[in-house]
VEXSELUM-285484 format. One record per residue: residue number from 1; residue in one letter; z negated, y, x negated of N, C-alpha, C in turn. Coordinates in Angstrom, 2 decimals. Each point is the difference from the previous one (the first is absolute). Layout:
<atoms>
   num   residuo       nzz       nyy       nxx      cazz      cayy      caxx       czz       cyy       cxx
   NUM         a         Z         Y         X         Z         Y         X         Z         Y         X
...
</atoms>
This chain:
<atoms>
   num   residuo       nzz       nyy       nxx      cazz      cayy      caxx       czz       cyy       cxx
     1         m      0.26     -0.94     -0.71     -0.52      0.83      0.80      0.31      1.51     -1.00
     2         k      0.83      0.86      0.15      0.03      0.92     -0.71     -0.85      1.29      0.58
     3         i     -0.54      0.63     -0.69     -0.91      0.99      0.44      0.78      1.31     -0.07
     4         y      0.08      0.70      1.26      0.40      1.14      0.29     -1.05      1.43     -0.05
     5         i     -0.14      0.82     -0.77     -1.14      0.94      0.09      0.47      1.05      0.87
     6         s      1.52      0.22     -0.02      0.28      1.05      0.95      0.76     -0.20      1.02
     7         t      0.30      0.12      1.22      0.82     -0.23      1.00      1.46      0.17     -0.58
     8         r      0.15      1.02     -1.00      1.44      0.54     -0.28      0.94     -1.20     -0.98
     9         k     -1.12     -0.70     -0.37      0.40     -1.22     -1.07      0.33     -1.18      0.88
    10         i     -0.22      0.13      1.15      0.74     -1.28      0.81      1.11      0.20      0.15
    11         p      1.00     -1.32     -0.09      1.42      0.06      0.06      0.16     -0.01      1.43
    12         g      1.19      0.82      0.23      0.53      0.39      1.36     -0.78      1.07      0.97
    13         l     -1.03      0.49     -0.94     -0.90      1.13      0.71      0.15      1.07     -0.98
    14         q      0.72      0.35     -1.11      0.10      0.68     -0.66      0.50      1.38      0.46
    15         n      1.21     -0.18      1.08      0.66      1.43      0.32     -0.87      0.57      1.69
    16         l     -1.08     -0.83      0.13     -0.72      0.67      1.34     -0.99      0.96     -0.40
    17         t     -0.33      0.80      1.24     -1.25      1.24     -0.20     -1.08     -1.25      0.04
    18         l     -1.25      0.80     -0.73     -1.39     -0.86      0.03     -0.25     -0.43      1.54
    19         t      0.06      0.86      1.21     -0.48     -0.35      1.02      0.84     -1.29      0.53
    20         e      1.51      0.09     -0.33      0.58     -1.56      0.59     -0.40     -0.87     -0.67
    21         r     -0.30      0.20     -1.61     -0.30     -1.25     -0.89     -1.53     -0.58      0.48
    22         m     -0.88      0.82      0.67     -1.14     -0.55      0.24      0.16     -0.61      1.40
    23         a      0.94      0.39      0.86      0.19     -0.35      1.59      0.65     -1.61     -0.58
    24         i      0.67     -0.06     -0.53      0.90     -1.02     -0.23     -1.12     -1.39     -1.05
    25         l     -0.85      0.51     -0.79     -1.12     -0.63     -0.66     -1.15     -0.38      0.96
    26         e     -0.26      1.02      0.86     -1.17     -0.69      1.13      0.83     -1.10      0.82
    27         a      1.27      0.11      0.64      0.64     -0.99      0.71     -0.27     -1.11     -0.69
    28         a      0.51     -0.20     -1.37     -0.14     -0.99     -0.87     -1.34     -0.87     -0.20
    29         s     -0.72      1.00      0.32     -1.36     -0.81     -0.40     -0.58     -0.29      1.52
    30         k      0.50      0.19      1.04     -0.43     -0.59      1.40      0.58     -1.34     -0.32
    31         n      1.30      0.03     -0.52      0.70     -1.58      0.08     -0.77     -0.66     -0.95
    32         m     -0.71      0.42     -0.78     -0.64     -1.20     -0.67     -0.54     -0.98      0.39
    33         p     -0.34     -1.69     -0.48     -0.53     -0.79      0.58     -1.61      0.46     -0.20
    34         i     -0.49     -0.84      0.95     -1.56      0.37      0.17     -0.57     -0.44     -1.19
    35         p      0.21     -1.13     -0.77     -0.71     -0.59     -1.30      0.41      1.24     -0.93
    36         q      1.12      0.61     -0.12      0.01      1.32     -1.25     -0.63      1.08      0.74
    37         k      0.03      0.40      1.10     -1.03      1.09      0.55     -1.31     -0.33     -0.42
    38         t     -0.65     -1.23      0.18     -1.48     -0.31     -0.22     -0.02      0.30     -1.63
    39         i      0.86     -0.38     -0.70      0.05      0.06     -1.76     -0.24      1.48     -0.23
    40         l      0.69      0.69      0.80     -0.09      1.32     -0.33     -1.37      1.15      0.44
    41         n     -0.38     -0.68      1.12     -1.17      0.44      0.40     -1.01     -0.14     -0.52
    42         i     -0.14     -1.53     -0.99     -1.13     -0.34     -0.65      0.11      0.97     -1.24
    43         l      1.16      0.04     -0.68      0.22      1.03     -1.03     -0.58      1.23      0.30
    44         k      0.08      0.81      1.19     -0.34      1.00      0.32     -1.33      0.11      0.13
    45         l     -0.48     -1.25      0.56     -1.81      0.06      0.07     -0.48      0.10     -1.23
    46         l      0.84     -0.96     -1.15     -0.69     -0.47     -1.15     -0.04      1.84     -1.00
    47         v      0.65      0.78      0.31     -0.13      1.16     -0.42     -0.97      1.20      1.00
    48         i     -0.26     -0.25      0.99     -0.69      0.75      1.00     -1.66     -0.14     -0.45
    49         v     -0.34     -1.42      0.26     -1.22     -0.14     -0.42     -0.76      0.25     -0.51
    50         p      0.29     -0.13     -1.51     -0.64      0.66     -1.11     -0.75      1.60      0.27
    51         v      1.18      0.92      0.78     -0.51      0.93      0.21     -1.26      0.27      1.22
    52         f     -0.02     -1.00      0.52     -1.29      0.01      1.13     -1.14     -0.47     -1.16
    53         v      0.26     -0.98     -0.54     -0.96     -0.63     -0.80     -0.76      1.12     -0.83
    54         l      0.91      0.97     -0.64     -0.14      1.08     -0.79     -0.90      1.00      0.49
    55         l      0.48      0.43      1.31     -0.40      0.53      1.04     -1.68      0.04      0.35
    56         l     -0.29     -1.36     -0.10     -1.04     -0.82      0.30     -1.21      0.49     -1.31
    57         k      0.62      0.02     -1.05     -0.83      0.03     -1.28     -0.07      1.38     -0.35
    58         v      0.33      1.43      0.77      0.09      1.27     -0.15     -1.39      0.19     -0.15
    59         s     -0.95     -0.33      0.64     -1.53      0.55     -0.16     -0.57     -0.64     -1.37
    60         e      0.64     -1.05     -0.38     -0.50     -0.47     -1.15      0.80      1.05     -1.47
    61         n      1.32     -0.09      0.32      0.44      0.74     -0.97      1.03      0.95      0.29
    62         w      0.09      1.40     -0.25      0.99      0.93      0.59      1.29     -0.24     -0.56
    63         w      0.16     -0.97     -1.38      1.31     -0.32     -0.29      0.83     -0.95      0.91
    64         a     -0.95     -0.67      0.45      0.77     -0.82      1.05      0.92      0.52      0.81
    65         l     -0.28      1.50      0.56      0.85      0.90      0.87      1.17      0.33     -0.50
    66         a      0.03      0.01     -1.31      1.08      0.42     -0.90      1.12     -0.95     -0.08
    67         w     -0.79     -1.29     -0.31      0.93     -1.27      0.11      0.83     -0.01      1.14
    68         a     -1.14      0.10      1.26      0.70     -0.46      1.43      1.35      1.09      0.11
    69         v     -0.32      0.99     -0.36      1.48      1.20      0.33      0.85     -0.22     -0.92
    70         l     -0.23     -0.47     -1.46      1.27     -0.43     -0.55      0.87     -1.29      0.35
    71         i     -0.90     -1.03      0.66      0.68     -1.26      0.95      0.65      0.44      0.95
    72         l     -0.52      1.08      0.73      0.98      0.45      1.09      1.07      0.90     -0.45
    73         l      0.05      0.64     -0.99      1.22      0.68     -0.45      0.99     -1.30     -0.38
    74         l     -0.43     -0.96     -0.97      0.71     -1.01     -0.47      0.69     -1.00      1.09
    75         y     -0.78      0.40      1.42      0.30     -0.98      0.91      1.77     -0.20      0.63
    76         p      0.74      1.15     -0.16      1.30      0.01      0.44      0.89     -0.27     -1.42
    77         l     -0.49     -0.09     -1.00      0.68     -0.38     -1.25      0.27     -1.52     -0.18
    78         v     -1.08     -0.40      0.76      0.04     -1.62     -0.36      0.56     -0.69      1.32
    79         v     -0.32      0.61      1.41      0.19     -0.47      1.09      1.65      0.15      0.70
    80         k      0.22      1.06     -0.28      1.56      0.34      0.35      0.86     -0.56     -0.73
    81         p     -0.01     -0.10     -1.26      1.21     -1.04     -0.65     -0.07     -1.36      0.33
    82         l     -1.25     -0.94      0.17     -0.04     -1.04      0.58      0.50      0.24      1.54
    83         q     -0.14      0.50      0.79      0.89      0.19      1.27      1.23      0.27      0.04
    84         y      0.37      0.75     -0.80      1.39      0.26      0.01      0.67     -1.52     -0.68
    85         s     -0.41     -0.34     -1.09      0.49     -1.28     -0.38     -0.13     -1.04      0.71
    86         m     -0.65     -0.48      0.75     -0.24     -0.79      1.35      0.95     -0.06      0.96
    87         s      0.07      1.26      0.27      0.91      0.41      1.23      1.70      0.21     -0.26
    88         v      0.26     -0.01     -1.31      1.53      0.19     -0.55      0.54     -1.71      0.90
    89         q     -0.36     -0.88     -0.28      0.55     -1.24      0.64      0.37      0.38      1.52
    90         y     -0.57      0.81      0.64      0.10      0.11      1.25      0.73      0.96      0.35
    91         l      0.69      0.77     -0.62      0.71      1.31      0.35      1.37     -0.67      0.83
    92         p      0.58      1.06      0.85      0.73     -0.62      0.87      1.44     -0.68     -0.42
    93         k      0.51     -0.64      0.32      1.02     -0.75     -0.54      1.25      0.91     -0.45
    94         q      0.23      1.20      0.58      1.05      0.74     -0.45     -0.29      0.47     -1.49
    95         i     -1.12      0.43      0.02     -0.67      0.50     -1.56      0.26     -1.26     -0.80
    96         n     -0.52     -1.00      0.21     -0.04     -1.13     -0.90      1.55     -0.36     -0.45
    97         k      0.91      0.22      1.32      1.34     -0.13     -0.55      0.56      0.75     -1.33
    98         d     -0.50      1.42      0.27      0.22      0.96     -0.87     -0.27     -0.02     -1.38
    99         n     -1.20     -0.97     -0.13     -0.55     -0.34     -1.36      0.85     -1.17     -0.57
   100         e      0.74     -0.73      0.84      0.99     -0.86     -0.71      1.13      0.02     -0.78
</atoms>
């Protein structure tokens, strides 16, 4: 599986506007089978759960709040490329034909 950091790098979507690319990727992610959606959601949880654990530790250590904020800022950098990469397989057939 190739990792796409930006929607501009996805073959077949380069010439579209950002809103068009996002709409197409949203539709593609809805076509994902349930096991892949589950894996993606578990990966999201693995990124989010440490934030809540760190927030619970704020009463003991104020640096935990800084770490929680850092993780929240890095969340889109970790999750979005995975979501894009998993959704590419389910792009509409017309876009996939353009790639071949």
